C-alpha angles and dihedrals in degrees: 000000000000091000093047091049093048091049091047091051099040105033098069091048093047093047090048091048092050091048091050091048092050092047092048089050092050094045093047093049092047091050092050092047092049092049091049091047091052092048095049093045089052091049091051091049091048091052092046091054092049098049126086098243097195093051093046092049091052094056113120133191112283095029094105090115097050124109092243092055091046090050092050093047092049090053091049092048094053092047091046093054093046094049098037092236141109110250128199140165122222138173118248088260088063097251116139126255103167142333137192096245101038096241095139138044126230112277094011114138112243103219093185090066092065087091090063100040093123093050091047089051090052091050090048086054089058104265123116110229142168125226117260094214127065118214134200118244129215088266091061093249125125118250137191132194135223125196134201132177119253107218130194126219091281090055091249117145106241100166143355125248116213129197121195115196132180119240092233090155087062088073086064088045090054089052089049090049091051089049090049091050090048091050090047092052091045089048091049091050092046090047091049091049092048090047092049091049091048089047092052091047088059105031097045094059089043090053090050090047089051091049091049091048090050091051091050090047089053089053098256099140096154100071110083122215119256117287113275115257100156130079096193134089092286089055090050090050090050090051092049092051092047091050088051091051092051092046092050090047091051091049091049090050091051092049093047091049090050092048093047092047093051092045092050092047090051097041095059095056089043090057091051092047092051091049094052092043088055091052090048091049090055091049092049096044110143094015126107091244090066090078090061090051090050089054090050091052091048091054091046089053091051090048090048088054090053091050091050091052089052090051093047091052093045093051106089118179133142115262117274099219125213138151107287124192099219098200092054091046091053091048090052090051090051090051092052091049094043097093092052091045092050092049090054094041092243123140124218124221120196128191139154137057141204142123134260138168104246144123102282096198095049092048091048092053092046093049093045089056092049093048094046090051090050094048092048090050096045121095120240117279092023130116130241109210120213118191141161131194140162115252123174097331095320135101106229117201117194128192113190127189137171096229129129094286128227124319122214093253093048092047091058095049105031098125100034111119115252093014112130138157093201125095090233124034142084098242090233100108098085092035089056092047089050091052091052092050092048092047089055093048091251138109142244122210136170123204139170114269121233108255092023135305136066136288118208110197119193114185124186129171117263087225130027113278120248114267115253117271106265093203 
């Protein structure tokens, strides 16, 4: 997105800059060529008006040493120096008559003028004209030519006067072109930097907003968004997201308070009921009615467990991190789940070790829930495997069973509070484990096990994650 935004911001400016530079180059070159054409045409006309047309027209091959030829050359030489050009006179068929520097002989064809045959024909027809094509001289400079008709006393065109001039001003034009190219490159770099800065000013807050939204989606409602420093739409979006976080946090607090209140109100009578049931059990010891009391006490124990799960889910506090020996923690979890495993004829296997800074009590509760779920799902005479290992800066706990696996409906609602596929249960075990994983900056995932069964994978960082950037 950042690249697309930068391109969207910079590309129109760069295209416009390139177009302006190209247009300026074309206009400057055209202006210089027009100015040079006008100057050379004027020089040719001035020379034509100063030359004796009848004498020039009568020059024949071999007369280079005559007084007439010398007079014509002298005139051309003076005019050439005053105009800064090379002047020459030719017949309409492009054979030489005279020139200012004596390069050609009378009647000699001038092959180089083939390039301007159309312009020479126009001058022979009586119209002053400049060549359309510039040519490079032996000195490496660019030249252009201007032509004018040479008329006799009867206004008849008897020859054509040519003026070759160097495009000396084009050296300045080349410097101007280099300057223009430098400015274009500098402008492109500056435009790219400005576009990149503008892109960062938009994409960086959007990235922070996305990070904040992901934290809220994971259930982290305690970490506020960065302090507001913008007064634009992104600042408004940040404020809206922060208000949503606070509202969700307030709603969660109300729900947790309600759950805790209900659990407390139910737990106290349950304690009294269990006490009286115990007294009654003692009084009825040895009588048939004692079995009914035992059933009552069993149901009270199950109900007390439900109340404890409600309280555990309602208690929300940040992790109190300490050094935790992971192998010992896993062994303790297996010991807690051992009575349930024995009752269901399921064995527990424990392996792995390591150390992490985490909340031991929260991890223990989360792992106990995962192991109990696995034991309840496992068939008799099977093994539930508990393991822990360090992977890429995380402690990864895995609980593997050989149960029926995950159904499509269960997969979609695994971590939703109060969702359960068992006949008995609150549906808070996985939701609680997910809260513990999120609070530690980790993750909880369940997947089908190869060969049948389920793998529950709880990953938490070995060290506390860095706090979010407040900027």
